[in-house]
C-alpha positions as a LaTeX table, in Angstrom:
\begin{tabular}{lrrr}
\hline
Residue & $x$ (\AA) & $y$ (\AA) & $z$ (\AA) \\
\hline
Unk1 & 0.00 & 0.00 & 0.00 \\
Unk2 & 1.63 & 3.28 & $-1.11$ \\
Unk3 & 2.32 & 5.95 & 1.46 \\
Unk4 & 0.20 & 9.10 & 1.45 \\
Unk5 & 2.71 & 11.92 & 1.00 \\
Unk6 & 0.00 & 14.46 & 0.22 \\
Unk7 & 0.36 & 16.28 & 3.55 \\
Unk8 & 4.05 & 16.85 & 2.80 \\
Unk9 & 3.23 & 18.60 & $-0.47$ \\
Unk10 & 0.43 & 20.54 & 1.20 \\
Unk11 & 2.85 & 21.77 & 3.85 \\
Unk12 & 5.28 & 22.91 & 1.17 \\
Unk13 & 2.47 & 24.79 & $-0.56$ \\
Unk14 & 1.47 & 26.49 & 2.70 \\
Unk15 & 5.06 & 27.63 & 3.21 \\
Unk16 & 5.16 & 29.05 & $-0.31$ \\
Unk17 & 1.80 & 30.80 & 0.12 \\
Unk18 & 2.93 & 32.24 & 3.45 \\
Unk19 & 6.12 & 33.54 & 1.89 \\
Unk20 & 4.16 & 35.09 & $-0.99$ \\
Unk21 & 1.82 & 36.78 & 1.48 \\
Unk22 & 4.76 & 38.06 & 3.51 \\
Unk23 & 6.36 & 39.45 & 0.34 \\
Unk24 & 3.15 & 41.24 & $-0.69$ \\
Unk25 & 2.70 & 42.72 & 2.77 \\
Unk26 & 6.33 & 43.81 & 2.94 \\
Unk27 & 5.92 & 45.80 & $-0.28$ \\
Unk28 & 3.01 & 47.69 & 1.32 \\
Unk29 & 4.87 & 48.30 & 4.59 \\
Unk30 & 8.02 & 49.38 & 2.79 \\
Unk31 & 6.11 & 52.14 & 0.96 \\
Unk32 & 5.49 & 53.83 & 4.33 \\
Unk33 & 8.69 & 52.94 & 6.16 \\
Unk34 & 11.44 & 54.80 & 4.36 \\
Unk35 & 14.37 & 55.10 & 6.74 \\
Unk36 & 17.61 & 53.34 & 7.63 \\
Unk37 & 15.81 & 51.01 & 10.06 \\
Unk38 & 13.73 & 49.70 & 7.15 \\
Unk39 & 16.86 & 48.87 & 5.15 \\
Unk40 & 18.49 & 47.30 & 8.20 \\
Unk41 & 15.41 & 45.17 & 8.93 \\
Unk42 & 15.21 & 44.07 & 5.31 \\
Unk43 & 18.89 & 43.13 & 5.17 \\
Unk44 & 19.15 & 41.48 & 8.59 \\
Unk45 & 15.76 & 39.77 & 8.86 \\
Unk46 & 14.08 & 39.36 & 5.49 \\
Unk47 & 16.88 & 38.73 & 3.00 \\
Unk48 & 17.59 & 35.20 & 4.24 \\
Unk49 & 13.97 & 33.98 & 4.04 \\
Unk50 & 13.90 & 33.37 & 0.26 \\
Unk51 & 17.11 & 31.31 & 0.14 \\
Unk52 & 16.04 & 29.39 & 3.26 \\
Unk53 & 12.71 & 28.58 & 1.62 \\
Unk54 & 14.52 & 27.34 & $-1.50$ \\
Unk55 & 16.76 & 25.07 & 0.62 \\
Unk56 & 13.76 & 23.76 & 2.55 \\
Unk57 & 11.84 & 23.05 & $-0.66$ \\
Unk58 & 14.81 & 21.16 & $-2.10$ \\
Unk59 & 15.09 & 19.12 & 1.11 \\
Unk60 & 11.36 & 18.29 & 1.02 \\
Unk61 & 11.63 & 17.12 & $-2.60$ \\
Unk62 & 14.69 & 15.03 & $-1.80$ \\
Unk63 & 13.03 & 13.50 & 1.26 \\
Unk64 & 9.85 & 12.74 & $-0.71$ \\
Unk65 & 11.89 & 11.06 & $-3.44$ \\
Unk66 & 13.74 & 8.86 & $-0.95$ \\
Unk67 & 10.52 & 7.89 & 0.83 \\
Unk68 & 8.78 & 7.02 & $-2.46$ \\
Unk69 & 11.75 & 4.91 & $-3.56$ \\
Unk70 & 11.89 & 3.11 & $-0.21$ \\
Unk71 & 8.14 & 2.51 & $-0.34$ \\
Unk72 & 8.41 & 1.00 & $-3.84$ \\
Unk73 & 11.28 & $-1.24$ & $-2.79$ \\
Unk74 & 9.52 & $-2.39$ & 0.37 \\
Unk75 & 6.34 & $-3.11$ & $-1.60$ \\
Unk76 & 8.14 & $-5.23$ & $-4.23$ \\
Unk77 & 7.59 & $-8.90$ & $-3.31$ \\
Unk78 & 10.29 & $-9.99$ & $-5.78$ \\
Unk79 & 12.97 & $-7.86$ & $-4.17$ \\
Unk80 & 15.45 & $-9.94$ & $-2.19$ \\
Unk81 & 16.45 & $-8.35$ & 1.07 \\
Unk82 & 20.17 & $-7.63$ & 1.36 \\
Unk83 & 19.89 & $-8.24$ & 5.09 \\
Unk84 & 18.18 & $-11.64$ & 4.89 \\
Unk85 & 19.84 & $-14.42$ & 6.88 \\
\hline
\end{tabular}
């Protein structure tokens, strides 16, 4: 019976939607916050979110691929276990 990895993909989508919403809101806030603190906040707090999201997404895809492969191998009745006695 194949594993249900749907919740994993749904979580990834929620992260992406949250990031998109944050980006849209930041554009609005930034229009009214035009000082050095704004630049500092953007550089120190916001600039790392995009790359972190990309790394997380890549890790989720890699994890999902490994789990699917393991599930296929465990479901294959013809596969001989390498650890069989």
